[in-house]
N, C-alpha and C positions, 0 to 999 in steps of 0.2 A: 462383573459388571456391566452396565450398559455402554454402548459405546459413544451415547452421550448423554450428557444428565447434566442441571442446575446445579450450582454451586451451593448450598443451603444458605441463605443466610436473609435476616430478613429486611424486606426493599424499603426504602426510605423516600425520600422528596427532599432533596437538596439546593438549597436557594446558592445564588449568585454570591452572596455576602459572605458562605461560607468560604466560599475560594477566594475572597480579602482578607481573608481573618488572619492576623501578624501567626508568622512561625509554622514551621511543616504540621501534615497532617499525621494523625498517628493511624488513618482508617489504613487496611490492610488487607486484600482478598487473600481466605484460604479456601480450603476445599477438605474434605472430610472421606478418605476412603471408604472403601465397600467394607471392610474390616473393624471400622470406629475407630481409625488412628490415629495420629496426630497429623496436622496439615503438612503436606511434603515439604517446605520449607523450615530451619529453625527459627525461630523468632517471629511466627507469624501469632498475634494475637488470639486469643481463646475468646468467643463471644461468652459473657456470664450467660443470656438467653437461650433457652432449651431451644437447641436447632432442629426442625424438621427432616422430616427422611427425605434422602435426596431424590428426587423426582426424574422419571426415564423419561426421556422425549416419545413422542408419539411420533412412528414413523408416517402415518398417515395424516398427521393433522396438516388441516389448511388454514390458511390466512388469506382472507380475499377482502380485506379491510382498503378501501379506497383512500387517497387524499383530498381533502377539500379546503375550502378557505379559511374554513374554519382552523385547520388544523396550524394555519403559520403562527409562527411566533412574531408577531409587530413590530415586537421590541428587539428582537435580535438585532438590528444591525441600523437602528436608529440611535442616537446621540441626544439625548434630549437636553435642552439648556436648561436648568434649573430656573431661571430669570424668566425662558420665552413661553411659549403656550403647552411646555411640555409640565407645566408642574401639577402636582396630584391636588384636589380639592375632595376637602372632606364631606363636602355635598353633593360632589359628582356620582350620578347613579354609573350601574355597570355598563348601561347601555350610551350612556354619553361618554363613557372613560375609555369604552372598546372606540368609538368615531372616531374618537380625538385620536387613540393610536393608530385607526387607519389611515387617517388624514395625516400624522406624521411619515407612515410607511411610503405612500404613496408621495409624498415631497422628497424621500428620500430616493424613489424607482427613480424621480425626473430628473433629481443633481446626478444620478448614477449613469442616466441615460444621456445627460449634456455634458459631462465631463470630459468631454477631449474624446467622445464616442460618436456623437452627431452634431449636427447642427438645432439651434433651437428652433428653427420651422419643422423639423422632422420627429421634434418629442409629440407626437399627437398620442389619439385614445388608440389607434392599432399596435403602437409599441409598448404604452404601457399595459395592453391588454396581453401582447405578448410576452411581458417580461411577469405579469401576476399567472397567467399559465405555469411558464417553468417555473417559478416558485412552488406555483403547489403542487405540480409534478414529480418535485425536487422533494419537497415536506412528506408526500404519499409515500417515498423510498422505494419506490419501485421501477423498473429498466423502462423506459417510453420512449429511448430516442433509437431509432431503425435507421441508420447509417449505414451499412453495410452496399446494401442493392443500391446507393447512389454513387456508388466507389467502383473506378473500371480498375480491377484487380491483374487487367491482359495488359497492361500498361505499367513499367518500370516505373517505380515512385520519384519524383523530382527530390532531388538530394539542395538543400538548403543549405546545409553547413556542415562540416566536416572537418574541426577542430587539430588541431598538434598545439603541446605547449606544456603536456606533464611529463617528466622523464619517467616516470613509470607506468603502471595501471592503472587505468582511469576507474575509481570505486562508484561515483555514481554523477548523475548529469539530472536537472532538473531544471526545466525553461518555465515562465512566470505563465499565469494564465493569460497574461494579455499579449503574450507571444513576442514580449519587445528585450527578453533577459534572458540568460541560460548561463546556469552556476555549472562547474565542473569539479571536482576532487581527483585527486592521485594520492599514491601508495607514497611519496614522498612527502605529505605532509601537508599542500598545499592544497588555496583553491583557488579557481579563474573565475572571473567574473565576462560574460562576452555579449554584443552587441548581435540577438539573433538574425537580425535583421541585415547586416552589411560585414557579419561576420568576423568584426574587429575584437580585437582584446583591450576589456576597458580596464581592469585590473587584477593583482596578481594577490593574494591574501596568502605570503610564504610561511611554511612550519619554523615555528620560533625557539629558541633554545631558554631553556627552565636555566630558572637562577641557579640551582644546583643540581647539577647532572647525575652523580651519583651518590647513595647511602655508605654505610658503612659495610653494609651487608652486601653493597656490590647490585643492589638494584634500584632502577631508575627513581629520580625525583624529580619535584616541580608541577605533574601532574594534579595535585593538592594542593598548589599556590595559586588562590585565589587573583593575585599579583598579574600573573600572566593573561595575556590581552592575544591568544590564540593558541594554534595547535602543536604541542611540543612533539607528535609520533604519526602515523598513518592515517588522515581522515576517512573513514570507511563507509560514511551516508551524509548525505546531505537532502532538507526538507524547505520548501519556500511555502510560507503564509499563502493563502489564495487573495490577498491585497496585492502580495509581493513588498510589504513592505521588511517583514521579517524572516531570516536565512537563517535556520538551525543547520550546525554539525559538527558531529561526533566520532570516535572513535578510537584507538589504540590507548589514548591517553586519557579513557575514563572519564574525560570533559566533556561535558555538553557546551557549546559553543552559541551564544545567539547574539546573530547582527543584525545591523540597519544596512538592510538589501541596499537599496539606494543611496543611501552614501558609503558603503563600506565599510563601518565604522563597528570596532568590537563592542557589545553592551554590558554584556553579561552573561560569567561562566559558572555553570552549578558544577559544585565538585565538593567530595565530604558526604554530611550527612544528608544532603538535597540530590546528590548526583550516585550513580551508580559505583558499586564495588569492582568490578571489570570492564571488559570492552565492551563499549557501544556500539551496537552491531544494526539496530533501524531506527529511523525515524519515519515519522508521518505529522500532518498538521488535520485536523478537523475541519472539513469542509464549512468554509463561511467564518471560523474562530479563528482564533489566536488559541486555541488548544491543543498543545501540541503531548503526543504519545513515543513514550522511547521505549525499543527494548535492549537488552544485553546480556553479556553471556553467563550476567550472576543468577538468571533463568528470573527473573522480575521486567516487570514493564512498569514506569512511571507516569504521572500526569503531571503536568506543566499548565501553569495559565501564563501566557504571557503577555496580555491585555496590559497598555499599560497605567502605571500605577500599581499595576500588580508585580506583576513579572517575577512570579516565584514558583514552588513546587507544592504539589497539591496530596496525591496518594501514590502509594506503590502496589501494585498487583500482582497476586502469586499464585503460583498452580504450577507451571512449567517445571518440568523436569530435567530438563536439559538447555544449551543455551538457545537463546531466542536469536533464531539469523530474519526474520522479517514483519513486518508487520503493513497492516491499511488500514485507513478510515475514512466513513464520508462525513454526512450532513449529522447524521442520530448524534447522539451520545453512545456511541460501540465504537470496536476496531476488533481485528482478526488477528492472529498473530500466529505463527508458524514454530513448535521448539525442537527441529533439528534430530537427533537421534531419540528423543520421546513420541517420534511418528503422532503428534496429535496438532489439529488445528484449532485454538479457542477463541470462542466469540465471546466477548467482555461486554457485557451490559455496565457501563458504570454509575449510574445513576441506584440502578437496582442493588448493585454488590453484587449480583449472580454472571455463571462464566458458562458457555455450553462447550464439552469437550468431543472435537469430532476425531476418530483413531484411524490414521491412513495405514497402507502396510498390506492392503490387499484381506481375505476374509481369513479367520484364525479359527482353527478346529478347535481348539479348548474353549474359546467365547462365547462357539456357538453353543458348545455341549452346555454350559454354566447359563448360559440364556433360556436353552429349551431341549436341549437335546439335538443328535442330529436328525439330518431330512433324511427320509426315504432314497436309499441309492447310497449316500456317504461314506457308507462302510469299506473303508480298503481303495479309495477314491486317491490316488495320488496328488490330487489339481487340488485338494482343499491344507496345504503345508502352511502350516505357522508364518504370518506375514509377506507368503508367496503372491507375486502381482501375474495376470497373463500378458504371455506376451506372442509369441508367434507360433501359429498352428502348425502342425505338420501332421499328413498320414502317415499311419504304419501299418504294417500286415495284416495287426489285429483288430487294431482301434485309436483314434486320436490322439497324439502324443500332443501334450503344450508343455514350450519352454519357459523357465519359469523365471522371474527374476526379484527378489526379492528386495523389498525400499525398506535402508535403513535409517533412512532421512528425511525429514520434511524442508524443502530449503527454500519454497518462496509462497506468497500468497497476496492475492489482488483481490477487492472487495468490486463488484459485478455491480449490485443495488445496494440497500440494505439490509438484505437477509440470504443475499447469492453472491458466492464467492469461489476462487477458484484458486486451489494449490498448484503448483510443482513439486516432484523427488527426485530421489537419487535413484531410481528405476528408471526415469523417463516418462513417467506417468504424468499426465495432468488429468484431475480430478475437478467435479464442479460438483458443487456444491450448494444446500437450501437451509437455514436452520430449521425448515420444517420434515427433515427428515437425517436419521443417522448414521446413514450411511452416502457415499458419492452418487449424485443422482448420473451423472456418467463421467466414463475414464477413456482416457486415449492413451492406449500403452505405447511406449518406443515415439514417443510425439515428435522428438531428432532424431531416430536412428540409432544405428551402431557405431560406436568407437573401434577400430580397428587396430590392433599391435599384436606384432611380430615376434613370438616365443620361440626361444630354438630348439626349446623341446618338443610343445605342443604345437606349432605353427602358426596360425593367425587363430588369435583371442578375439572376440567380438562381445563386445559390453554396453549396456545402453547409457545413453548418453544422457548425464540429469539435467534436470533442467532449474539453470540458472535465476532465472529471471521470469516473472511474468508480468503485463500491467492490463488494464482495461479503461475503453475512454468511458467514463463514469457514466451508470444509466444507461449505457448504450447495448448493442449486441456485438461490439467488436473487442475482441481480445487479444493481445500478442505475448509472445513467448521466445524465450531464446536461453542457448547452450552454445555449443562454441565448432557446429560444422560449419558456417557460412553463411547463414543464413539465420534472419530473424524470420518465425512464422505468425501470419495474420488469421485468425481463428475467425466464424462467423457463429454466434447464437443462435440457434432458433427462438422466435416468438413466445414461445412456452417455456422457453428455461431447462429443457429435457435433456439437450446434447448440443453439440458445437461439430464445424466440418471445417476443413483447412482451405481456402480460398485465395492466399496469395503469400510470398517470401519477399523478405529485404535483404537484399547482400551487405552483411555485415562481417567481415574477417574480424577473428578474434574472440577472445571469449565477452558473452555480454554478462557483463555484472550490473547492469539498470538498464531499465525499460518503463517510459513514459508516454503516455497515451492524451491529450489533450485539444482540444477545441475551441481556438483561438476566435477571437469577434472576424466576423466577414469581412469587414472593412480594413481588417489586417491584409487582405491577401489583394488589394486594390493597385499595389504595387510591382509593376513590369517581373519582376523578377520573381515574385510569386505567382504568378498564372502563366496555361499557357503558352507556347511560342507563337509568335503573331502570324505564322503561317497557315497555321489553324484557324479555319473560318467557321468551325461547328461552333455552334454558340453549346457554351460549358454552364456548369455549377459552379454557384461559391465553393474557394476553398472549405473544408469541412473539416479536417486529422492532422495533425503531425502526432509523430514517433520519433522519440528522443532516446536514443540509446549509448549507455556509456561503457564502452571497449577497452580490451587491456591484451595482454599477452600472457596475464597471470587471470585467477581467478582473485577477486577483491578479497578473502576471507582466507587464504592460503598460497602455497605453491608447488598444487599438484601438477598445474598444469603450466605450458613454457610453450607458447606458439609464437614462432618468431618468423616466420614466412611468410611477407605482405599483410602481417600487420601493425597497425600504429597504433599508440596508447593515445586516445583521444575521442571525442563525443562525436555523433553521428547525427543529424538531424533530416528528415526528410516530408515529405509532404505529398498523399494520396491522390489520384487522379481523379476527378471526377466525370460519371458517364455524360458524354454526350444527349444534350435536350434534342427529343425531336421535332 
């Protein structure tokens, strides 16, 4: 079986009107295995049409398509008033329609720049041109922000906020793209809203009691009751829409909650047929939209449309063979997810109803035999064990020996651009992937070092610390990873996306349960507390990156670790120091 493949299904173009249709969709993602068997999950619908043979991903395939203004969806962020200039005209030519939509788009750009961000006098051609160029680059889907060299990693990052307020470990921490608000969730089942600038606690959404606590069989009830406005168990994941309007939350009660982020009001809960059948472990919004992706222990992903007037379930994605532990998405109608102990990263193309499967865990001797036989010199090579990951190399008397660590689970994933992403596993490896190759482009083994434990019989036992969280500053060359050694590590990608290197660390005692990179507007840093100390007379660049981390004494999904010394259950927000301009 090839390491990555397209799930076979007939592509089709989906209209927005399909999403708004009443009732849940019956579309499901299904994959046919190499033996021609049934899809991996029971209940997946079979296709009536003849399914083509699975297509193997070419390792040397390249895609040099660039972005252009023609790629922009000029209606994506424009609300057309039916009684205004946005009316459809039956006699309107395609050129006239495009001109009309372009004018509407430019008006929306001006309104966005003027809405509390700039003075009216500052809205000129340069600002609009910069905004248009940024939109074109984002729609191209490629990394285009090279920010790592503008940051001085030799200076300690400025601590903006360190929160305390949760009784147990913080499972997730997300900040708004405007840089004004922060939301944190804890294992005790509560959600707290913070003012990111002042550090004040603005609101608390506590755990609620279900109407019925237990059933006759002793199982917890209440999670399926739509009348319950809140969470009845641990909250494990949060996601905030790009415009800061909606907050999504989910956790052990299998309930997906949608909140009005500004007013702090519960809007809707998805349970039962429109929700997951097991713990919901991951959430993410598609950038620039109200489309939400969710991942669950029931091995599925679900798609929801939270657009006002719709607020409904769209479809279910099948394919993973184990718990979905993390997922991420950018502007395109795609997302990536990791499946825990199925050791796969899956890249989902929502509209085409296809998926790419990337297998982690190192090289497989059996898989290489099936794909073309052993290479020269592979016979008897102990370094080719199935699922083994190379670690530390030591020189022996006769030949070089390699310490091996088996990767048993893919734990976290983050998208860098539309075709590049990074994943972390329990072997401590950070892997850089691209949709054009079936194997990792680059792997950083033991990215967070060893964990040492004392054994009465074996002495000191060293095991790699697994990567508990990863994040990227979207479309840029900065990524971050976390574990529990006391530091968050910052990595710089090379311009060709072929490798990455360690450039800095951020002190963070505890288990890093979530990470978020964001770049708020430059004017957000005009406040004195966001700038360098007054005694620093050197001219510095405007602030460019914030790192948000959720920390705790325990891992968000279990109690395998219990760190108490100097560990506070809370969130950490830091700003990086820009380099001095000469």
